[in-house]
N, C-alpha and C positions, 0 to 999 in steps of 0.2 A: 840437107836443106836448112837454111837459116831460120832461127826461131823468130816467131812473130813479135812485134813490139809489145803486145799484151803479155806474152809469156815472159819476155825479158823483164818487164816491170814487176810481174808477180815473183819471179825468181829473185830479183833484186830486193824486193820488200821482205822476202823470207830471210835472206842473208842479213839484212839490216836488223830485223827483229831478233835473230839469233845473237848478233853482235851486241845489241842493247841488253839482252838478258844476261850475257856473259859479263858485261861491264857492271850491271846492277849487282850481280852476285859477288863480284870482286870487291865492290864498294861496301856491300853489306858485311862481308867477312872482315874487312879492315876496320869497320866501325864496331861490330858486335862480337866477332870471334875473339879478338884480342882481349876485349873487356871480360868475356866469360873466362878466358884462360887466366887473366890476372886475378879475378875473384876466386877461381878454383884453387889457385896457389896460395891464397891467404890462409893463415892458421885459424883454426876454430876459435871464435871469440875475439879475434883481432878486429880493431876498428879500422875500416877502410873508407877513404874519401872518394872523390870522383875519379882520381887516378891511382887508387890503391894506397894512399897515404893516410896517416892518422889525422882525424878531424881536428882542426884548431879550436882552442877554447875561445869563447866570445870575449872581446876586449872592448871596453867603453872608450869614449873620447879622452878620458883622463889617462888612458894607458893601463888601467887596472881592470881586472876581470869583473864581469857582471854575470850573475849576481855575486855579492860578497857580503860578509857581516862586518859591521862596525858598531860603535856604541855612542850614546849621546854624551856630548861634552859638558852640557849645562844642566842645571836643575829644571829650568823651564825652556822648552823649545816649541816654537810655533810650527804647526804642520799646515801647509796651504794646499788649496785645491789645484793649483797649477804652478809652474816654475817661474814665478815672479812675485814681487811684493804687491802687485796690483790684484792678485788673486786673494779671495777671502780666506781667513784662517778656518780650517776645518775642525781642528781641535788643538789642544796644547799638551805635550808630554810634560809630566812633572816628576821625572825620575832620572837623575843623573846616572850615567853608566848603563842605562837600559840598552840591551842589544837590539839592533834593527838591521834589516837586510836591504841593501841597495839593489834595486831592480832596474833602474834607468838613470841616465845622466843627461843634463842639458845645461851647458855653460857651467855656472857655479852652483847649480841646483841639483839635488839628488832625490829621486823618487824612492821612498823607503816603504818597507812592509814591516808591521810588528807581529808579535806572536798570535794576535787575534785575526791576522789576515788583512787588517786595514792598511790602506796605502795613501800616501800623500807626499808633498814636496817639502824638502828642508834645505836651507842654505848649507853648503858644504862645510863652512867654518864652524858649524854647530855639531859636527861629527868628529869622532876620534877613531884612530886605528886600533886603539886598545881593545882587546877581545874580552868580552864578558858573555855570560850565558844565563838564561832563566832556567831554573830547575823545574822540569816537567810542568809547565803552566796548564797543560790539559788535565792534570790530576788535582783538580781543585779540592782543597781541604785535606789532602793526603801528604804524607812525608816520604822523602827519599833518603836512603842511607848514604852517608858520606863514609867511605871505607878508608882503612889505614894504608892499604896498598891496592894496586889494580888486580882484582880477582874476587869472585863471589865468596870465597872462603875466608877472606881477610876480616879482621876485626872492624867494628863500627866505631868511627870517631864521633859522629853526631847524626841526628835525624834532622833533615832540612826540609822545611815546608815548601810546597809547590809554589812557584812564582817568585821565590827568592832569587835575587840577582847575585851571581858570584863572579869573581875574577878568574879568568882562564889562565892557568900557568902554562900548561902544555897538554897536548892530546896525541896519542899514538895511533889513532884510527879506531880504537875500540873503547879506551878509557881516557878520561880527562882529569888532570890534577887541578883542583879548584881551591880558591880561598873564599869561603862563605861565612860571613859573620864572625871572622876571627878564627875559624876552624879551617885547617888545611887537610884535604883528603881527596879521594878519587870517586868519580861517578861514571857509570856507563854513558858513553856518548849518545846513545839512543834516548837517554833520559833528559837531554838538554836541548833547549832552543837557543841557537846562537852559534852553533858549529854544525857543519854538514856531516852526515853519516860517512865514516871512513876518512874524514879530513884529518890531516896531521898539522898540529899547531906547535910551534917552538916558543 
């Protein structure tokens, strides 16, 4: 006996539902299953991006990484509240060679941060790529030892006061060779503001 139209419709809807479930499952596996497999195959501690690749470092409009450290080129540098000469001067740096951190770029203006955490905008031509560092500015009134060689057991060349600005000769990621007030020696990188922890400087 032929099936009634109602039964045919019911049977057809069941088949359609099963087909939809099957398709949904296949799509779900293609989207998530492979992603789980790719993450599971990554080594412990490996940085993975959206497709299992190492995440790219942020690059500014100038083509240079942000953030990065630079130093002041002049003895007096105006710091403005915005990236144009129309913005008022927030304060004036009065220390040539002071390290500052570039945190943003807009045309020929750079937003910088100092060791106190204050931020403002400076013309790019008032900044130099020469690397300098402040000796432990957070240790007000204290001295930091400048060592003869990289290592806590080395002899002391001089005691340098906190906040002193030194020229960075090089850093190996743990120690930096500096020239501070005519003295050449080594300081732990963690005692400096103007280089990143673990950063290597040639």
